[in-house]
MIGU-567945 format. One record per atom (N, C-alpha, C): residue in three letters; x, y, z. Coordinates in steps of 0.1 Angstrom, whole numbers, padded with zeros to 4 digits, always signed. Atoms other than C-alpha are relative to their C-alpha. Layout:
ALAXYZ;...
end
This chain:
MET-0004+0003+0014;MET-0282+0279+0097;MET+0006-0014-0001;LEU-0007+0013+0001;LEU-0259+0249+0104;LEU-0009-0011+0002;LYS+0009+0010-0003;LYS-0287+0229+0118;LYS-0009-0003-0012;ASP+0008+0002+0012;ASP-0306+0233+0085;ASP+0006-0008-0011;ILE-0007+0008+0011;ILE-0280+0215+0065;ILE-0003-0015+0002;THR+0004+0014-0001;THR-0293+0181+0058;THR+0008-0009-0010;LEU-0008+0008+0009;LEU-0267+0169+0033;LEU+0007-0012+0007;GLY-0005+0012-0005;GLY-0257+0133+0039;GLY-0008-0007+0011;GLN+0008+0006-0010;GLN-0284+0127+0065;GLN-0009-0011-0006;PHE+0009+0011+0003;PHE-0305+0095+0064;PHE-0012+0001+0009;PHE+0013+0000-0007;PHE-0342+0096+0074;PHE-0007-0013-0002;PRO+0006+0013+0001;PRO-0355+0061+0081;PRO-0015+0002-0003;GLY+0014-0001+0004;GLY-0389+0054+0066;GLY-0004-0013-0007;ASN+0005+0012+0006;ASN-0411+0028+0049;ASN-0006+0003-0014;SER+0006-0004+0013;SER-0418+0045+0015;SER+0006-0009-0011;LEU-0005+0007+0011;LEU-0412+0031-0019;LEU+0014+0003-0003;LEU-0014-0004+0003;LEU-0380+0050-0023;LEU+0010-0007+0011;HIS-0008+0006-0010;HIS-0367+0036+0010;HIS+0002-0015-0003;LYS+0000+0014+0003;LYS-0375+0000-0002;LYS+0008-0003-0012;LEU-0007+0003+0012;LEU-0357+0003-0035;LEU+0014-0005+0002;ASP-0014+0004+0000;ASP-0325-0014-0042;ASP+0010+0012-0001;PRO-0009-0012+0001;PRO-0296+0011-0035;PRO+0007+0001-0013;ARG-0006+0000+0013;ARG-0280+0001-0068;ARG-0009+0007-0010;VAL+0010-0007+0009;VAL-0312+0012-0086;VAL+0000+0015+0003;LYS+0001-0014-0004;LYS-0313+0044-0067;LYS+0013+0008-0005;LEU-0012-0006+0005;LEU-0277+0052-0077;LEU-0001+0003-0015;ILE+0002-0001+0015;ILE-0285+0046-0114;ILE-0010+0010-0003;VAL+0011-0010+0003;VAL-0317+0066-0112;VAL+0005+0014+0004;CYS-0005-0014-0004;CYS-0299+0095-0094;CYS+0009+0005-0012;ILE-0008-0005+0011;ILE-0273+0097-0123;ILE-0009+0003-0012;ALA+0009-0002+0011;ALA-0301+0094-0149;ALA-0008+0013+0002;TYR+0007-0012-0003;TYR-0320+0122-0131;TYR+0008+0012-0002;ILE-0009-0011+0003;ILE-0290+0145-0132;ILE+0001+0003-0015;VAL-0001-0001+0014;VAL-0286+0138-0169;VAL-0013+0007-0006;ALA+0013-0006+0005;ALA-0323+0146-0175;ALA-0001+0015+0003;ILE+0001-0014-0003;ILE-0320+0179-0157;ILE+0009+0009-0010;PHE-0009-0007+0009;PHE-0290+0190-0179;PHE-0004-0001-0014;LEU+0005+0001+0014;LEU-0309+0179-0210;LEU-0011+0010-0003;CYS+0011-0010+0002;CYS-0336+0205-0204;CYS+0004+0012-0008;LYS-0002-0012+0008;LYS-0338+0233-0229;LYS-0012+0009-0002;SER+0012-0009+0002;SER-0373+0247-0228;SER-0008+0000+0013;ALA+0008-0002-0011;ALA-0399+0258-0203;ALA-0008-0013+0003;VAL+0007+0013-0002;VAL-0419+0226-0209;VAL+0008-0011+0006;ALA-0009+0010-0006;ALA-0389+0204-0201;ALA+0003+0003+0014;TYR-0002-0003-0014;TYR-0382+0223-0169;TYR-0012-0002+0008;GLY+0012+0003-0007;GLY-0418+0220-0160;GLY-0002-0015+0003;ALA+0001+0015-0002;ALA-0416+0182-0165;ALA+0010-0004+0012;VAL-0010+0003-0011;VAL-0385+0182-0142;VAL-0006+0004+0014;LEU+0007-0004-0013;LEU-0404+0201-0115;LEU-0010-0010+0004;VAL+0010+0010-0003;VAL-0433+0177-0117;VAL+0007-0013+0005;GLY-0007+0013-0004;GLY-0409+0147-0115;GLY+0006+0002+0014;THR-0005-0003-0014;THR-0392+0163-0084;THR-0010-0001+0010;LEU+0011+0001-0010;LEU-0425+0168-0067;LEU-0005-0014+0002;LEU+0004+0014-0001;LEU-0435+0132-0074;LEU+0010-0007+0009;LEU-0010+0007-0009;LEU-0402+0120-0058;LEU-0002+0004+0014;MET+0003-0004-0014;MET-0410+0141-0027;MET-0012-0007+0006;VAL+0013+0007-0005;VAL-0445+0126-0025;VAL+0003-0015+0003;VAL-0003+0015-0002;VAL-0432+0090-0030;VAL+0009-0003+0012;SER-0009+0003-0011;SER-0405+0094-0004;SER-0007+0002+0014;ARG+0008-0002-0013;ARG-0431+0104+0023;ARG+0008+0008+0010;LEU-0007-0008-0009;LEU-0406+0128+0038;LEU-0007+0014+0002;PRO+0006-0013-0002;PRO-0419+0160+0054;PRO+0006+0011-0010;ILE-0005-0010+0010;ILE-0417+0189+0029;ILE+0009+0010+0007;LYS-0009-0009-0008;LYS-0401+0211+0057;LYS+0014-0006+0000;THR-0013+0006-0001;THR-0373+0186+0060;THR+0007+0001-0014;VAL-0006-0001+0014;VAL-0367+0185+0022;VAL+0005+0014-0003;LEU-0003-0014+0003;LEU-0368+0223+0019;LEU+0012+0005+0008;LYS-0012-0004-0008;LYS-0342+0226+0047;LYS+0013-0001-0008;GLY-0012+0002+0007;GLY-0316+0213+0023;GLY+0003+0011-0010;ILE-0002-0011+0010;ILE-0322+0243+0000;ILE+0005+0013+0007;LYS-0003-0013-0007;LYS-0318+0270+0027;LYS+0015+0003+0000;PRO-0015-0003-0001;PRO-0279+0267+0031;PRO+0005+0005-0014;ILE-0005-0004+0013;ILE-0275+0272-0007;ILE-0008+0011-0007;LEU+0008-0011+0006;LEU-0299+0301-0012;LEU+0009+0011-0005;PHE-0009-0011+0004;PHE-0270+0325-0015;PHE+0006-0004-0014;ILE-0005+0004+0012;ILE-0255+0304-0043;ILE-0010+0001-0011;ILE+0010+0000+0010;ILE-0288+0301-0061;ILE-0003+0015-0004;LEU+0003-0014+0003;LEU-0295+0339-0059;LEU+0012+0006-0007;PHE-0012-0005+0007;PHE-0259+0347-0069;PHE+0001-0004-0015;THR+0000+0005+0013;THR-0261+0325-0099;THR-0011+0006-0009;ALA+0011-0006+0007;ALA-0295+0340-0109;ALA+0004+0014-0004;VAL-0004-0014+0003;VAL-0281+0376-0107;VAL+0010+0000-0011;LEU-0010+0001+0010;LEU-0251+0366-0128;LEU-0007-0002-0014;ASN+0007+0003+0013;ASN-0274+0352-0155;ASN-0009+0012-0005;ILE+0008-0012+0004;ILE-0296+0383-0154;ILE+0008+0011-0006;PHE-0008-0011+0004;PHE-0269+0408-0158;PHE+0011-0003-0011;TRP-0011+0003+0009;TRP-0244+0389-0180;TRP-0005-0008-0012;HIS+0006+0007+0011;HIS-0268+0372-0204;HIS-0006+0010-0010;SER+0005-0010+0010;SER-0274+0391-0236;SER-0012-0007-0008;GLY+0011+0005+0008;GLY-0304+0387-0260;GLY-0005+0011-0010;GLU+0006-0009+0009;GLU-0327+0406-0283;GLU-0011+0009+0006;THR+0010-0008-0007;THR-0355+0418-0260;THR+0005+0007+0012;VAL-0006-0008-0011;VAL-0344+0446-0237;VAL-0012+0004+0009;LEU+0010-0004-0010;LEU-0364+0450-0205;LEU+0004+0013+0008;VAL-0004-0012-0007;VAL-0343+0476-0186;VAL+0014+0004-0006;SER-0012-0005+0004;SER-0315+0498-0198;SER+0004+0012+0007;PHE-0003-0011-0008;PHE-0298+0521-0174;PHE+0015+0001+0001;TRP-0014-0003+0000;TRP-0263+0536-0177;TRP+0007-0012-0008;LYS-0006+0012+0007;LYS-0241+0505-0185;LYS-0006-0013+0003;ILE+0007+0013-0004;ILE-0266+0480-0172;ILE-0012-0002-0010;THR+0011+0004+0009;THR-0289+0463-0197;THR-0005-0014+0004;ILE+0006+0013-0004;ILE-0313+0435-0186;ILE-0009-0004-0012;TYR+0008+0006+0011;TYR-0327+0413-0214;TYR-0010-0010+0006;LEU+0010+0010-0004;LEU-0358+0391-0212;LEU+0007-0014+0000;GLU-0006+0013+0001;GLU-0336+0362-0223;GLU+0009-0003+0013;GLY-0008+0002-0013;GLY-0313+0368-0192;GLY-0009-0004+0012;VAL+0009+0004-0011;VAL-0343+0367-0168;VAL-0005-0014-0001;ILE+0005+0014+0002;ILE-0356+0335-0184;ILE+0012-0010+0004;SER-0011+0008-0003;SER-0321+0320-0182;SER+0002-0001+0015;ALA-0002+0000-0014;ALA-0319+0330-0145;ALA-0011-0009+0007;ILE+0011+0008-0005;ILE-0353+0313-0138;ILE+0004-0015-0003;TYR-0004+0014+0003;TYR-0341+0281-0156;TYR+0011-0005+0009;MET-0011+0004-0008;MET-0309+0281-0136;MET-0004-0003+0015;VAL+0005+0003-0013;VAL-0327+0284-0103;VAL-0008-0013+0001;ILE+0007+0012+0000;ILE-0350+0256-0112;ILE+0009-0012-0001;ARG-0009+0010+0002;ARG-0321+0235-0123;ARG+0008-0004+0013;ILE-0008+0003-0012;ILE-0300+0239-0091;ILE-0010-0005+0011;THR+0009+0004-0011;THR-0331+0235-0068;THR-0004-0015-0002;CYS+0004+0014+0003;CYS-0343+0203-0086;CYS+0012-0009+0002;LEU-0012+0008-0001;LEU-0307+0190-0086;LEU+0003-0004+0014;VAL-0003+0002-0014;VAL-0302+0194-0049;VAL-0012-0009+0007;VAL+0011+0006-0007;VAL-0337+0183-0038;VAL-0002-0015-0006;GLY+0003+0013+0006;GLY-0341+0154-0063;GLY+0011-0010+0004;THR-0010+0009-0003;THR-0307+0138-0057;THR+0000-0004+0015;SER+0000+0003-0015;SER-0310+0141-0019;SER-0012-0009+0003;VAL+0012+0009-0003;VAL-0345+0125-0019;VAL+0002-0014-0005;ILE-0002+0013+0005;ILE-0335+0097-0042;ILE+0011-0008+0007;LEU-0012+0007-0005;LEU-0302+0089-0026;LEU+0002+0001+0016;THR-0005-0001-0014;THR-0290+0103+0008;THR-0011-0001+0010;TYR+0010+0000-0010;TYR-0323+0109+0025;TYR-0007-0013+0002;THR+0007+0012-0001;THR-0337+0075+0018;THR+0009-0013-0001;THR-0009+0011+0000;THR-0306+0053+0018;THR+0010+0000+0011;SER-0009+0000-0011;SER-0286+0042+0048;SER+0014-0001-0005;PRO-0014+0000+0004;PRO-0248+0046+0047;PRO+0005-0014-0004;ILE-0004+0013+0003;ILE-0243+0008+0048;ILE-0005-0005-0014;ALA+0006+0004+0013;ALA-0267+0002+0019;ALA+0007+0007-0012;LEU-0006-0008+0011;LEU-0250+0030-0001;LEU+0014-0006-0003;THR-0013+0006+0002;THR-0216+0014+0005;THR+0000-0013-0008;ASP+0002+0013+0007;ASP-0228-0020-0007;ASP-0003+0003-0015;ALA+0004-0003+0014;ALA-0244-0004-0038;ALA+0012+0005-0008;ILE-0011-0005+0007;ILE-0213+0015-0048;ILE+0010-0011-0003;GLU-0010+0011+0002;GLU-0191-0015-0043;GLU-0005-0010-0011;ARG+0005+0010+0010;ARG-0214-0038-0063;ARG+0000+0006-0014;LEU+0000-0007+0013;LEU-0217-0013-0092;LEU+0014+0001-0006;LEU-0014-0002+0005;LEU-0180-0007-0094;LEU+0009-0013+0000;SER-0008+0013-0001;SER-0170-0044-0089;SER+0007-0004-0013;PRO-0008+0004+0012;PRO-0160-0049-0126;PRO+0013+0007-0001;LEU-0013-0007+0000;LEU-0132-0024-0120;LEU+0011-0007+0007;ARG-0011+0008-0007;ARG-0114-0049-0098;ARG+0009-0007-0010;VAL-0008+0007+0010;VAL-0102-0066-0130;VAL+0013+0008-0003;ILE-0011-0008+0003;ILE-0079-0036-0135;ILE+0006+0005+0013;LYS-0007-0002-0013;LYS-0068-0036-0098;LYS-0005+0014+0007;VAL+0005-0012-0007;VAL-0090-0006-0087;VAL-0005-0004+0014;PRO+0005+0003-0013;PRO-0096-0007-0049;PRO-0014+0004+0002;VAL+0015-0004+0000;VAL-0134-0007-0052;VAL-0005+0001+0014;HIS+0005+0000-0013;HIS-0141-0016-0016;HIS+0005+0013+0008;GLU-0006-0011-0007;GLU-0118+0011-0002;GLU-0006+0013-0005;PHE+0006-0012+0006;PHE-0132+0037-0026;PHE-0015+0002+0005;ALA+0014-0001-0005;ALA-0168+0029-0016;ALA-0001+0003+0015;MET+0000-0003-0014;MET-0160+0029+0021;MET+0004+0015+0003;MET-0004-0014-0001;MET-0142+0063+0017;MET-0011+0010-0002;MET+0011-0009+0004;MET-0172+0079+0000;MET-0011+0000+0011;THR+0010+0001-0010;THR-0196+0066+0026;THR+0003+0006+0013;ILE-0004-0007-0013;ILE-0176+0077+0056;ILE+0000+0015-0001;ALA+0001-0014+0002;ALA-0173+0111+0041;ALA-0014+0005+0001;LEU+0014-0004-0001;LEU-0211+0113+0037;LEU-0005-0001+0014;ARG+0005+0002-0013;ARG-0217+0099+0071;ARG+0005+0011+0010;PHE-0005-0009-0010;PHE-0195+0124+0089;PHE-0003+0015-0003;ILE+0004-0014+0003;ILE-0209+0155+0072;ILE-0009+0005+0011;PRO+0009-0005-0011;PRO-0238+0158+0097;PRO+0008+0001+0014;THR-0008-0001-0013;THR-0213+0151+0126;THR+0008+0012+0000;LEU-0008-0012+0000;LEU-0190+0178+0115;LEU-0008+0013+0001;ILE+0009-0012-0001;ILE-0219+0203+0111;ILE-0004+0002+0014;GLU+0004-0001-0014;GLU-0231+0195+0146;GLU+0012+0005+0009;GLU-0012-0005-0008;GLU-0195+0199+0160;GLU+0003+0014-0003;THR-0002-0014+0003;THR-0191+0232+0142;THR-0010+0009+0007;ASP+0010-0008-0007;ASP-0224+0245+0157;ASP+0003+0000+0015;LYS-0004+0000-0014;LYS-0212+0235+0192;LYS+0011+0009+0003;ILE-0012-0008-0002;ILE-0179+0252+0188;ILE-0003+0015-0002;MET+0004-0014+0002;MET-0195+0284+0174;MET-0008+0005+0012;ASN+0007-0004-0012;ASN-0219+0285+0204;ASN+0009+0002+0011;ALA-0010-0002-0011;ALA-0190+0280+0228;ALA+0008+0013-0002;GLN-0007-0012+0003;GLN-0171+0308+0211;GLN-0009+0013+0002;LYS+0009-0011-0002;LYS-0202+0331+0212;LYS-0001+0003+0015;ALA+0001-0001-0014;ALA-0205+0324+0249;ALA+0012+0007+0006;ARG-0012-0007-0005;ARG-0169+0337+0253;ARG+0002+0014-0006;GLY+0000-0014+0005;GLY-0178+0369+0235;GLY+0004+0002-0015;SER-0003-0001+0015;SER-0169+0361+0198;SER-0012+0005-0007;ASP+0011-0006+0008;ASP-0190+0379+0172;ASP+0003-0005-0015;PHE-0001+0005+0014;PHE-0195+0362+0138;PHE-0009+0007-0010;SER+0010-0005+0009;SER-0222+0383+0123;SER+0002+0015-0003;THR-0003-0014+0002;THR-0209+0419+0125;THR+0014+0003-0003;GLY-0013-0004+0004;GLY-0179+0438+0113;GLY+0003-0002-0014;LYS-0005+0001+0014;LYS-0159+0439+0081;LYS+0002-0015-0004;LEU-0002+0013+0004;LEU-0154+0408+0060;LEU+0013-0006+0005;THR-0012+0005-0006;THR-0118+0405+0072;THR-0001-0003+0015;GLU+0002+0003-0014;GLU-0129+0407+0108;GLU-0008-0012+0002;ARG+0008+0012-0001;ARG-0155+0380+0103;ARG+0009-0012-0003;ALA-0009+0011+0003;ALA-0128+0358+0087;ALA+0009-0003+0011;LYS-0008+0002-0011;LYS-0105+0363+0116;LYS-0007-0006+0012;ALA+0008+0005-0011;ALA-0133+0355+0140;ALA-0003-0015-0002;LEU+0002+0014+0002;LEU-0137+0321+0124;LEU+0012-0009+0003;VAL-0012+0007-0003;VAL-0101+0311+0132;VAL-0002-0009+0013;PRO+0002+0008-0012;PRO-0110+0300+0168;PRO-0010-0011-0002;VAL+0009+0011+0003;VAL-0137+0278+0152;VAL+0007-0011-0008;LEU-0006+0009+0009;LEU-0116+0262+0125;LEU+0011-0009+0006;VAL-0010+0008-0007;VAL-0087+0252+0147;VAL-0005-0012+0008;PRO+0005+0012-0008;PRO-0106+0231+0172;PRO-0008-0010-0009;LEU+0008+0008+0009;LEU-0128+0218+0143;LEU+0010-0010-0007;PHE-0010+0009+0007;PHE-0097+0204+0125;PHE+0005-0010+0010;ILE-0006+0009-0010;ILE-0083+0190+0157;ILE-0011-0011+0004;SER+0011+0010-0003;SER-0117+0173+0165;SER-0002-0010-0012;SER+0002+0009+0012;SER-0119+0159+0129;SER+0011-0010+0000;PHE-0011+0010+0000;PHE-0084+0143+0131;PHE-0001-0010+0012;ARG+0002+0009-0011;ARG-0093+0129+0165;ARG-0010-0010-0003;ARG+0011+0009+0004;ARG-0125+0114+0152;ARG+0006-0011-0010;ALA-0005+0009+0010;ALA-0106+0099+0122;ALA+0009-0010+0007;ASP-0009+0009-0007;ASP-0080+0084+0145;ASP-0008-0010+0008;GLU+0009+0009-0008;GLU-0107+0069+0168;GLU-0007-0010-0009;LEU+0007+0009+0009;LEU-0125+0055+0138;LEU+0010-0011-0005;ALA-0011+0010+0005;ALA-0092+0038+0125;ALA+0003-0010+0011;ILE-0002+0010-0011;ILE-0086+0023+0159;ILE-0011-0009+0002;ALA+0011+0009-0002;ALA-0121+0010+0162;ALA-0001-0010-0011;MET+0001+0010+0011;MET-0119-0006+0128;MET+0011-0011+0001;GLU-0011+0009-0003;GLU-0085-0022+0137;GLU-0004-0010+0011;CYS+0004+0008-0011;CYS-0100-0035+0170;CYS-0010-0011-0004;ARG+0010+0009+0005;ARG-0127-0052+0150;ARG+0005-0009-0011;CYS-0007+0009+0010;CYS-0101-0069+0127;CYS-0005+0003-0014;TYR+0005-0004+0013;TYR-0113-0049+0097;TYR+0012-0001-0010;ARG-0011+0002+0009;ARG-0091-0060+0067;ARG-0005+0003-0014;GLY+0004-0003+0014;GLY-0110-0045+0037;GLY-0011-0009-0005;GLY+0011+0008+0006;GLY-0133-0063+0013;GLY+0003-0014-0002;SER-0003+0014+0002;SER-0115-0096+0010;SER-0006-0009+0010;GLY+0007+0009-0009;GLY-0136-0124+0025;GLY-0011+0005+0007;ARG+0011-0006-0008;ARG-0162-0100+0037;ARG-0014-0005-0005;THR+0014+0004+0003;THR-0198-0112+0038;THR-0010+0011+0004;ARG+0010-0010-0003;ARG-0230-0092+0040;ARG-0012-0006+0006;MET+0012+0005-0007;MET-0259-0096+0063;MET-0012+0000-0009;THR+0011-0002+0009;THR-0283-0083+0037;THR+0005-0001-0015;GLN-0004+0002+0014;GLN-0280-0095+0001;GLN-0009+0009-0009;LEU+0008-0009+0009;LEU-0290-0071-0026;LEU-0006-0008-0012;ARG+0007+0007+0011;ARG-0316-0085-0050;ARG-0010+0010-0006;LEU+0010-0009+0007;LEU-0337-0067-0076;LEU-0014-0006+0001;ALA+0014+0004-0001;ALA-0374-0068-0072;ALA-0008+0007-0012;ALA+0008-0006+0011;ALA-0403-0059-0095;ALA-0001+0015+0000;ARG+0000-0015-0001;ARG-0405-0024-0081;ARG+0012+0007-0005;ASP-0012-0006+0004;ASP-0369-0018-0089;ASP+0000+0001-0016;ILE+0001+0000+0015;ILE-0374-0027-0126;ILE-0010+0011-0005;LEU+0010-0010+0004;LEU-0405-0005-0128;LEU+0005+0014+0002;PHE-0005-0013-0002;PHE-0387+0024-0113;PHE+0011+0003-0010;LEU-0010-0002+0011;LEU-0358+0020-0138;LEU-0007+0003-0013;LEU+0008-0003+0012;LEU-0384+0019-0166;LEU-0006+0014+0001;SER+0006-0013-0002;SER-0400+0050-0152;SER+0010+0011-0003;ILE-0010-0010+0002;ILE-0368+0070-0152;ILE+0004+0000-0015;ALA-0003+0000+0015;ALA-0361+0058-0188;ALA-0010+0007-0008;VAL+0011-0007+0007;VAL-0395+0070-0199;VAL+0001+0015+0003;PHE-0002-0014-0003;PHE-0388+0103-0181;PHE+0010+0007-0009;ILE-0010-0006+0009;ILE-0356+0109-0200;ILE-0004+0001-0014;ALA+0006+0000+0013;ALA-0373+0099-0232;ALA-0009+0012-0003;VAL+0010-0011+0001;VAL-0400+0125-0226;VAL+0008+0013-0001;ILE-0008-0012+0000;ILE-0374+0152-0219;ILE+0007+0002-0014;VAL-0007+0000+0013;VAL-0355+0143-0252;VAL-0011+0004-0011;LEU+0010-0003+0010;LEU-0388+0144-0272;LEU-0005+0014+0001;ILE+0004-0014-0001;ILE-0398+0177-0257;ILE+0010+0010-0006;ASN-0011-0008+0006;ASN-0364+0192-0267;ASN+0000-0001-0015;LYS+0000+0002+0015;LYS-0368+0178-0302;LYS-0012+0006-0007;PHE+0012-0004+0007;PHE-0404+0187-0310;PHE-0006+0013+0005;ILE+0005-0012-0004;ILE-0411+0217-0289;ILE+0011+0011+0000;PRO-0011-0011+0002;PRO-0391+0249-0299;PRO+0002+0006+0014;TYR-0003-0006-0012;TYR-0374+0263-0269;TYR+0004+0015-0002;PHE-0002-0014+0001;PHE-0371+0300-0262;PHE+0014+0004+0003;ILE-0014-0004-0003;ILE-0337+0301-0246;ILE+0007-0013+0006;VAL-0008+0011-0005;VAL-0310+0275-0238;VAL+0005+0003+0014;
end
């Protein structure tokens, strides 16, 4: 399970998404999230699904790799769907038993929520983390937030902090997997027993994981000091970010996509919000 978590990982490639300016990808990612939350009808959600599939095709990433990112959150998706089914009221009753009543509107709401979460995870990962290196992501965040320097916001430090956090997610996952395998070899059991027993079994995993995380953070700080790192002042970049024609076209494409979603919501009556 831990090896299936692909959050924060970068997969090198030569696709159109890999070549896009990271600033454009950040803007497109935010716009894509807005478009998902604007959806109010089956047609709108269908358009989002088509858009997500197109992103997967353009990224040229293996479908198996992309779908791995969904596996760790399957429980959250199913739990959210069940909540919508049993707690969403409506007019059309499908099942009524004892104090449990399932409405057609609740089922449709659950389907919409599953599509929303899945597209949110897959789309944002494909647009941003899977196709953007940590260095490029840092430069993009810093350049987009650079106007905030006027009000003394530490933009460079903020961008560096976010990128380091993303970069170390796969490292911590790998470290957790190694610790759990070592504990299993010593007889620990994480899959059976009561919930309290499983929670207690995780203590021998969490303690060395925290110690390892602090040690890595200390080593990173020492490495940065040895390289005379002093923040963003006077810092130059080997690769300068410049917008190309493909970046403008991609921005126009996402603008058209959001406009289509808005028009669908306005002119096509939706069955359930």
